[in-house]
N, C-alpha and C positions, 0 to 999 in steps of 0.2 A: 660685413665688417664696418659698421657705421660709427663705432666708437673710436675717436682719434687715438686714444691711449692704446686700444687694442691694435690699431693699425701700426702705431709706433713700435709696439712690442713685437708684432709679427715681422715687420721689416727688419728690425734689429736681429731677430732670431734667424731669419733666412740668411742675412749677410754673415752672421757669426758661423753658420753652418759651412758657408763657403770658405771663410777665413781659417777655420780650424782644420780644413782639409781632411775632414773625417768622412766625407761622402764619397761613394764610388762614382764612377763616370756617369752611371745611370742616375744616381742621387743628385749629381750636379745638374743634370738635365731637368729633373723635377724641380729643384730649387730655383733655377733660373726661369723656368716656366711660371712658377708661382710669383716671382718678382715681376715678371712681365705682366701677368694678369693684374696684380695690385697696382702697378704703375699706370696701367691703362684706365683703371676704374677710379682711382683716387688722386686728386691733385696734391694733397698733403703727403701722400706716399712718395710722389716724385720728389718733393722737397726733402723728405727724410732720406731717400736714397742718395740724392745729390749732396746732402750735407754730411753724410756718413764718411768718415775719413778713409775707410777701407774699401768702400764700394767701387770707385773707379779703378784703383790698382787691381782689384779682383776681376773686374770686368775685362780689363786689358789682358790679364793673364789667361783668362778663359778664351778670349779671342785668339790668342796665340797658340794655346796648347790644349784647348778643350775638344770635345767631340763636335761634329758638325751641328748636331741639334743644339748643344749648349751654346755654340758660337752664334747660331741663328737666333736663339732666345735673347742673348746679350745684345746683338746688333739691333734687334727689334726694340729692346728696352731703351737703348740709346736714342733711337728714333722718337720714342714716346717722351723721353726726358727733354728732348729739344723743343717740345711744344712751348716750354717756358724759356724766355730769353736768358735768364740768369743760369738756368740749368744747361742751356746750349753752350754757354761760355765755359762752364765747368767740364762738359764733355770734350770740348775742343782742347782745353788746357790739360786735360787728363791724359793726352797721348793716344787718342783713339784712332787717328788717321792711318798710321802705318799698318796695324793689324786689319783695319777695314779694307785698305787697298789690297792686302794679301787675300782677304776673304773674297774680294771682288773677282779674283781669278780662280776661285774654287771650282771643282768639278760639279758641285751641287747647284742646280738652278735656283733652288729656294734660298741657299746661302748667298749666292750672287745678288739676288733680288734684295735680300735683307741688308747686305752691305751697301748696295747702291742707294737704297732708300735712306740709310743712316747717314751716308756722306751727303746726300741731298739735304737732309734735315739739319745737319750741323753747319751747312753752308747757307742756310735759308735766309739769313739776314744780310747776306752779301759781305763784302769787305770794304765798302766805300767808307773812307775815313778811319778805318780800323787797321792801322799799319802793323800792329802787333799780330792781329789775326791773319793778315795777309802774309806776313813773314812766315807764320806756321805753315800755311798752305803752300807757299813757295818752297820752303825748306824740305817739306815732305814730298815734293814733286807731284802734288795732287792733279794739277791741270794736265800735264803730259800723260799721266797714267789714265786719266779719264778719256782723253782724245784717243789713246791707244785702244780703249774698249770700243770705240765707235768705228774702228777700222773694219770694213766689210769682211776681211779675212777672219775676224773674230766671231762672226755670225752671232751677235749679241741677241739675247732674248728681248722681246718688245718691251716688257715691263722694266727690265734693267736699262735698256736704251733710253726710255723715258726719264728715269731718275738721273741717269748720267748726263743727259742733255740739260735737264733742269739744274743740276749742280754746276755745270759749265756756265749756264746763263747767270747763275748767282755769282760766280767767281770771276768771270771775264767781263770787266767793265770796258767802257769805250776808251779808257786811258791806261789800261793795264798793259804790261809788257809781254803778254803771252801770244799776241797775234802773229808776230813775224814768223815764229816757229810753226804756228798753226797753218799759215798760208803756204809755207814751204812744204808742209806735210800733206797737202791736198785738202785742207780744211773746208774750202769753199764747196768742193764736190761732195764732201761728207754732209755738210749742212743742207745743201740743196736736195740731196737724196732723202734726208730726214723730213723734208717738207712734204714728202709723199707717203709718210708713215701712216699706218692704220690707226695709230694712237693720237687722239686729239691733243693730249698734253705734250707729246713729243713734237707735234706740228707747231703748237703755240710757242714752246720753248725754242725750237729751231729757228722760227721766224724772228723771235726777239734776239736770239744769239746772232743771227745774220745782220740785223740792224746794228748791233754793237760792233760787229766786225767792220762794217762799212763806215761807221762813224770814226773808228780808230784808224783805219787804213782805207782811204778812198781809192787807192790803187787796186783794191780787191774788187771794185765794182765791175771792171771789164770781165773778170773771171765769173762773176755772178751772172752777168748777161749771157756770156758764152755757154755757161753750164745749164741754161734754161731756168734760171732763178725767177725771172719776171713771169713767165708762164705759170710756174709753180705757185708763186705768191698770189696771182690773180685767181688761180684755182681755189686757194684757201679763202680768198676774199668772197668767193661765191657761196661759201658754206654759211648757211644761216642758222645752224643749230648749235653753234658753240661760240659764245661771246669772246672767249680768250683767243681762239684761233683767228677770228675775224679781226679783232683789235691788233693782234701782233702782226698779222699780214699787212694791215694798214700802216702800222708803224714802220715796217721794213720798206714798204713802197714809198712812204714819205721821205725816208732817209735816202733811198735810192735816187729818186727824182730830184731831190734838192741838192744832191752832191755831184750830179753828173748830167751834163747836157745830152750826152749820148744815150743815157738811160731814159731821159725824158722823151727823146726822139723814138727810142725803141718802144716805149709805152704807147705813144701815139700811133706808130706804125703797126703795132699789134692789136689795134682797136681797144687798147686798154682804157681809154677815156670813157668809152661806153660802159665798160665794166665798173669803173669808178662811179659813174652816174647811177648805174643800176644798184650798186651797193649802198649808195646814199638814199635812194628813193624807195627801195624795196623794204618791206616790213622786217624788223629785226628786234631781238630781245634787247640789244644795246639801246635802241631808241625808246622802246616801250618801258623798259625797266630802269633806264638810266645807269646801266652798269658799264664797267670798263675803265673808269677813272680817266686819267689824263690821255690814255691811248684813244679814248672815244673821240677826242677832238681831231684825230688825224683824218678821219673821213670827212670832216667839215672843212679842214684846211686843204685837203687834196684838190677838190674841184676849184677852190679859189686860186690855188697856185697854177693849175692847168689853164685857167682862164686868161693868164698872161701870155699864153703861147702866141708866137708871131706867125705860126704856120696857118695858112689860110684854110687848110683842110680840117683844122680842129673845129669841132662843133661848139663854138664859143657860146652861142645863145643857150644851147642845151646844158652846157657846163654851168653857166651862171644860174640857169633855172633850177638845176639840182642844188646849187648852193643856197638859193632862196628857200627851197623846200626844206633843206637840212636845218637852216636857221629857224624855220617855223616849228619843226617838230623836236628840235634839240632840247633835252631836259637839262636844266641847270642843277648843279650840286653846290651847295653852300660851302662845303668843306674843300671842294676842288673847283675853284672859280674858273669860268670860261673866259679866255683872253680874246676879246672881240677886236682889239686894236689892230691885230695883224690883218684881219679880213677887211676891216674898215679902210685901212690904208690901201689895200689892193683895189677895192671898189672905187675909192677916191681917185686913184691913178687912172682907172679905166673909164671913169665917168666923164667923158668929154664928147664933143660933137662927133657923131658917127653917121655914115650913110645908112647903116643898118638899124632901122627903127626897132626891130625885135630885140636886138642886143641892148639898146637903150632901155627898153621896157623891163627886160630881165634884170638889168643893173639896178633900176629903181625899185623893183620888187625886193631884191636882195637887201638893199639899203634900208628899205622900209621895215622889213622883218628884223634887221639888225638893231635899228633904233628902237623899235617897239619892244624887243626882248631885252636889250642891254642899255638903252640910252646912248647918247653921244654928245660930246662937247664940240663937235665940228659944226659950227654955225653955218658954214657955206653949204654943207650937205643938207642940213635941215631946211635951209631956204629953197634949195632945189626941189626938195620933196613936198613942201607945203603947196597944197592945191593940186598936186599930181593925182591922177586916177589911182595909182598904186597905193599912195598913202591913204586915200579915202577908203579903199577896199580893206586895207589892214586895220584901220581904226574902226571899221564897222564889222 
């Protein structure tokens, strides 16, 4: 169906068949399957469906009263429509959330998966700055319903669980008002349990969700520590085969250690610094391919922050050595600039007369790498480096 006019005609014909209510239950299953296939194949078909005045009301009606297969087809069609932002808004405004939440509780595993994926898709742009969209999600009680699905008593399917956690990550920002109820309902234990999921997407979304929870409520951090969150996050950090899992775990650890001195102590006591060093130095797709966006910087910032530790047991020289190595291999992204100022300030604070010559050498190496890669306006640091062996090695 390469002819746009034929596509328009076919889409209109299929929607009219649903509108005229002439089809049997089986006929509606076939019609919705055809609309799903066309929407997957053709972007213009998605626009035509979204702009048709009867399409969304008919879809909502089928989600409420159709057969399981017809409901599944419609939910999957809504997911496809949400690939386009303007269509996503039409789906949200069309009243899809209540019937999708009902479908999420269906006895059919396929229907639950389709509903969860549709809710994830319609929430995919988040709600930051979108007060009207946030009001719809709050009014329909979406977040409490999603948390309910993650209760271990519900025994959710792994795929459903992944989409539900992803939707929660989209909807629960670090300033939203959902977290108090979540904490009281055992949210920390639920998220930490999901960090051990067999699904990489669930692990990544759970780690990101945990980071947002800790940013919103720092009093959740003791619960995270007590529930084994630090061990679970370091376990994810050791995974080298999935960039998103690696980056989300680093994000959560960065939040954890920056918000709590007790958490930082727990990281050091659990030999976590060695794990951070290993994560920075070991080969990874993040470093080779430059993937991971802003989260990618967390692994570079982590050792620089740990280097400020006043604990004598902390391997400061090794930490700063890892920082120097990270700065050497870190790939820059023009669209997502790397903020070197934070690390420069930390090194400047640490760069003072010390008895430990090795620490001094590692600091100079890190600063040489930083200036070589990013430049620096700090003339005092430049003067310290000029003529040093570390600067000569970097320049050659």
